[in-house]
C-alpha positions as CSV (number, residue, x, y, z in Angstrom):
1,M,14.3,18.2,102.9
2,K,12.1,17.7,99.8
3,N,9.9,14.7,99.2
4,K,8.9,13.4,95.8
5,I,5.1,13.1,95.3
6,S,2.7,12.3,92.5
7,I,-0.4,14.5,91.9
8,T,-3.1,14.8,89.3
9,L,-4.2,18.2,88.0
10,N,-6.5,19.2,85.2
11,E,-5.1,20.7,81.9
12,R,-6.3,24.2,82.6
13,I,-4.5,24.4,86.0
14,L,-1.4,22.9,84.5
15,K,-1.3,25.6,81.8
16,R,-1.5,28.2,84.4
17,I,1.2,26.5,86.4
18,D,3.5,26.3,83.3
19,S,2.9,30.0,82.6
20,I,4.9,30.8,85.8
21,V,8.0,29.0,84.5
22,D,10.4,31.7,83.2
23,G,13.6,29.6,83.0
24,L,15.5,31.9,85.3
25,I,13.9,32.2,88.8
26,V,11.2,29.5,88.2
27,R,12.9,26.8,86.2
28,N,10.5,24.0,86.0
29,R,6.9,22.8,86.7
30,S,7.7,21.4,90.2
31,Q,9.2,24.7,91.2
32,A,6.2,26.6,89.8
33,I,3.8,24.4,91.9
34,E,6.0,25.1,95.0
35,V,5.8,28.9,94.3
36,V,2.0,28.8,94.0
37,L,1.6,26.8,97.2
38,K,4.0,29.1,99.1
39,R,2.0,32.2,98.0
40,T,-1.2,30.6,99.3
41,L,0.3,29.2,102.6
42,D,2.0,32.5,103.3
43,K,-1.3,34.3,103.7
44,D,-1.5,32.9,107.3
45,K,2.1,33.0,108.4
46,I,2.7,32.8,112.2
47,A,4.8,35.1,114.3
48,V,5.7,35.0,118.0
49,I,6.7,38.1,119.9
50,L,8.6,37.0,123.0
51,L,8.3,39.3,126.0
52,G,8.9,36.7,128.7
53,G,10.6,37.2,132.1
54,P,9.9,39.3,135.1
55,E,7.9,42.5,134.4
56,E,10.5,44.7,136.2
57,N,13.0,43.8,133.6
58,L,10.8,45.3,130.9
59,I,10.2,48.8,132.3
60,I,11.5,52.0,130.9
61,G,10.4,55.0,133.0
62,K,6.7,54.7,133.6
63,E,6.2,52.4,130.5
64,Y,6.8,48.8,129.6
65,V,9.2,48.3,126.8
66,P,6.6,47.3,124.2
67,T,4.5,50.4,124.9
68,V,7.3,53.1,124.7
69,N,6.9,55.5,121.8
70,I,9.3,55.5,118.9
71,K,8.6,58.5,116.7
72,G,5.1,58.7,118.0
73,I,4.2,55.0,117.6
74,S,4.6,52.4,120.3
75,L,7.3,49.7,119.8
76,I,4.7,46.9,119.7
77,E,2.6,48.7,117.1
78,R,5.6,49.2,114.9
79,G,6.5,45.5,115.2
80,I,2.9,44.4,114.4
81,K,2.8,46.6,111.3
82,K,6.1,45.3,110.1
83,L,4.9,41.7,110.6
84,R,1.7,42.4,108.8
85,A,3.5,44.0,105.9
86,N,5.4,40.7,105.5
87,N,2.1,38.6,105.6
88,F,2.4,37.4,109.2
89,R,-1.3,37.5,110.2
90,E,-1.4,35.1,113.2
91,I,0.5,36.7,116.0
92,F,1.2,35.3,119.5
93,I,2.5,37.6,122.2
94,I,4.0,35.8,125.3
95,A,4.4,38.0,128.4
96,R,3.4,38.4,132.0
97,K,-0.1,39.7,132.9
98,N,0.4,43.4,133.3
99,I,2.5,43.6,130.1
100,L,-0.2,41.8,128.2
101,E,-2.8,44.2,129.5
102,A,-0.8,47.2,128.5
103,V,-0.3,45.8,125.0
104,F,-4.0,44.9,124.7
105,G,-4.8,48.5,125.5
106,I,-3.0,49.5,122.4
107,M,-3.5,46.7,120.0
108,K,-6.8,45.0,121.1
109,E,-7.4,41.8,119.0
110,G,-5.4,43.2,116.1
111,R,-8.3,43.5,113.6
112,H,-7.5,47.1,112.8
113,Y,-4.1,46.0,111.8
114,G,-5.2,43.0,109.7
115,V,-3.9,40.4,112.1
116,N,-5.2,38.2,114.8
117,I,-3.4,38.6,118.1
118,N,-3.3,35.8,120.7
119,Y,-2.2,36.9,124.2
120,I,-0.4,34.1,126.0
121,E,0.1,34.8,129.7
122,E,3.4,33.6,131.2
123,K,3.1,32.7,134.9
124,K,6.8,32.0,135.4
125,S,9.9,31.2,133.3
126,E,13.5,30.2,133.7
127,G,14.7,31.3,130.3
128,S,13.8,32.2,126.7
129,A,13.2,28.6,125.7
130,D,11.0,28.1,128.8
131,S,9.0,31.2,127.7
132,L,8.6,30.1,124.1
133,R,7.1,26.7,125.2
134,A,4.0,28.6,126.2
135,I,2.8,28.0,122.6
136,K,3.9,24.4,122.5
137,N,0.3,23.0,122.0
138,L,-0.9,26.0,120.0
139,V,1.4,26.2,116.9
140,K,1.7,23.3,114.5
141,D,3.5,25.0,111.6
142,T,6.7,26.9,110.8
143,F,6.8,30.2,112.7
144,L,8.9,33.3,113.2
145,V,10.1,34.5,116.6
146,V,11.1,38.1,117.4
147,F,12.2,39.2,120.8
148,G,9.8,41.9,122.0
149,D,12.5,44.6,122.9
150,L,13.5,45.0,119.3
151,L,13.0,47.7,116.7
152,F,13.3,45.7,113.5
153,D,11.9,48.0,110.8
154,S,14.9,47.5,108.5
155,I,15.3,43.8,108.8
156,K,14.2,41.8,105.8
157,I,12.2,39.2,107.6
158,D,10.6,37.9,104.5
159,D,14.0,37.1,103.1
160,I,14.9,35.2,106.2
161,W,11.6,33.3,106.0
162,N,12.1,32.3,102.3
163,F,15.7,31.3,103.1
164,H,14.5,29.0,105.8
165,L,11.9,27.4,103.6
166,K,14.5,26.9,100.8
167,N,17.2,25.5,103.1
168,S,15.0,23.4,105.3
169,N,16.3,22.8,108.8
170,M,15.0,22.9,112.4
171,A,15.7,26.6,112.7
172,T,17.3,29.5,110.9
173,I,18.7,32.4,113.0
174,N,19.4,35.9,111.9
175,L,23.1,36.8,112.1
176,I,24.8,40.2,112.0
177,T,28.5,41.2,112.3
178,Y,29.5,42.7,115.7
179,K,32.7,43.9,117.3
180,D,32.1,42.5,120.8
181,P,30.9,38.9,120.9
182,S,30.7,38.9,124.7
183,M,27.5,40.8,124.4
184,K,25.8,38.4,122.0
185,G,25.7,34.8,120.9
186,E,28.8,34.1,118.7
187,V,28.6,31.5,116.0
188,S,30.9,29.5,113.7
189,V,29.5,28.9,110.2
190,E,30.2,26.5,107.4
191,G,28.2,27.4,104.3
192,N,24.7,28.2,105.7
193,K,25.0,25.8,108.6
194,I,25.9,26.9,112.1
195,I,28.4,24.4,113.5
196,E,28.9,26.1,116.9
197,F,26.9,28.5,119.0
198,N,28.5,30.2,122.1
199,Q,26.3,32.5,124.2
200,K,28.3,35.6,125.3
201,P,31.8,34.1,125.2
202,K,34.7,35.6,127.1
203,K,35.1,39.3,126.1
204,R,37.1,39.9,123.0
205,V,37.2,43.3,121.5
206,D,39.7,43.8,118.7
207,E,39.8,44.8,115.0
208,N,37.8,41.7,113.9
209,S,34.1,41.5,113.4
210,Y,32.3,38.4,114.6
211,L,29.1,36.7,113.5
212,V,26.5,36.9,116.3
213,F,22.9,36.1,116.9
214,S,20.4,38.8,116.2
215,P,17.2,37.9,118.2
216,I,15.1,37.0,115.2
217,F,14.7,33.4,114.0
218,I,12.4,31.0,112.0
219,C,11.8,27.5,113.3
220,E,9.7,24.4,113.1
221,P,7.3,23.5,115.9
222,E,9.5,20.4,116.8
223,L,12.0,22.9,118.4
224,L,9.5,23.4,121.2
225,H,10.0,19.8,122.3
226,Y,13.8,20.2,122.9
227,E,14.8,20.3,126.6
228,G,16.5,23.4,128.0
229,K,15.7,26.6,129.8
230,S,17.5,29.0,127.4
231,L,17.4,29.2,123.6
232,E,20.9,30.7,123.5
233,K,22.5,28.6,126.2
234,D,20.8,25.3,125.7
235,I,18.7,24.8,122.6
236,F,20.8,26.6,119.8
237,P,24.1,24.9,120.9
238,K,22.3,21.5,120.8
239,L,20.9,22.2,117.3
240,A,24.3,23.4,116.1
241,K,26.0,20.2,117.2
242,K,23.4,18.2,115.3
243,S,23.7,20.4,112.1
244,L,20.1,21.4,112.6
245,L,20.7,25.2,112.8
246,N,21.1,27.4,109.8
247,G,22.2,31.1,109.7
248,Y,21.0,34.0,107.6
249,I,23.5,36.9,107.4
250,S,21.8,40.2,107.5
251,A,23.5,43.4,106.4
252,V,21.3,45.5,108.8
253,A,21.2,45.2,112.5
254,E,18.1,45.5,114.8
255,T,17.9,48.1,117.5
256,H,17.5,47.0,121.1
257,I,15.2,49.1,123.4
258,H,16.3,48.6,127.0
259,N,16.5,52.1,128.5
260,Q,15.8,55.8,127.9
261,Q,19.0,56.2,126.1
262,D,18.0,53.5,123.6
263,V,14.6,55.2,123.1
264,K,16.4,58.5,122.4
265,K,18.8,57.0,119.9
266,A,15.9,55.2,118.1
267,N,14.0,58.5,117.9
268,L,17.0,60.1,116.2
269,Q,17.5,57.4,113.6
270,K,16.5,58.1,110.1
271,N,13.6,56.1,108.7
C-alpha cells in the first residue's frame, strides 16, 4: 500500500532527483524519490537465519548442519556471504546454545564479513513460528528469513526483496515448481497472491509440477504477532485466507542439507 505525502526539497536536490527519471524504469519524480530512499534504506537490510528446534535434528556426522563444509566453506559462512552480497548487514541467527557456539566459532561477530551478527538463543520451541518469535521485540522493519539448512547461492534474494516492496503485503514467500507436493507446502496462486497454502498435502506424484514453498521469505514485523506454532501449518494458511500472502516464483531451487548424502551432492554441484 502506498500513501500520498507532501514534502519540500530544495532545487538542487530536485534536479538530482529528476536526473534519475529515464521514462522507462523510473517514470516520474515520485518513483525517483522512492528509488533513492530504497537505495539508502537497503544499506541496513535485516535477515534472519532460522536454525530452531532440537540440536539432535541438526547434526550431520560430527558436525552441526550450519558448520558442515560445502566445497571447503561452511554452510553458514556461504549463507552470510550471500546475504552480505545482497546488502543484508544486520543478521539474526536463532538456534539452541551449542549450535550458536559452533557458529560463533566460525563467524564471530561478523565484522570480517561486513555484517553484524546477533546470536539469539532458543530455549525451547514448538515449531518454526514459535522459533521466529524470538526476535519479536528486536526487529521493527521488513526482514528476510532463510531456513538455516539451505544452500541458496543461486537464489535471487534481492529480486524477491524488491518484489515484496513493490507488491506490499504481510509476507512474500519464495516458490518453486516440484513434482511431489507431499514433501513441501503446496500453494494455489491468483496473480501474485497466494489464496491457499497446504503444508505437505496427501502424496501425489504424477506428470504435473506443483508450486511449493521454498523456505525463504520476506515479511513485515507484524507477522510475529500472529498466533500459531508453525509458519507452514498455522501462519501462512491464515495469511493466505486473508489475502496477506504473496508468492514469488523462482526458476532456481535451493539445496537442502540434511545428511551426508546431501553434503556429497552439494559438493558435486557446479558453481
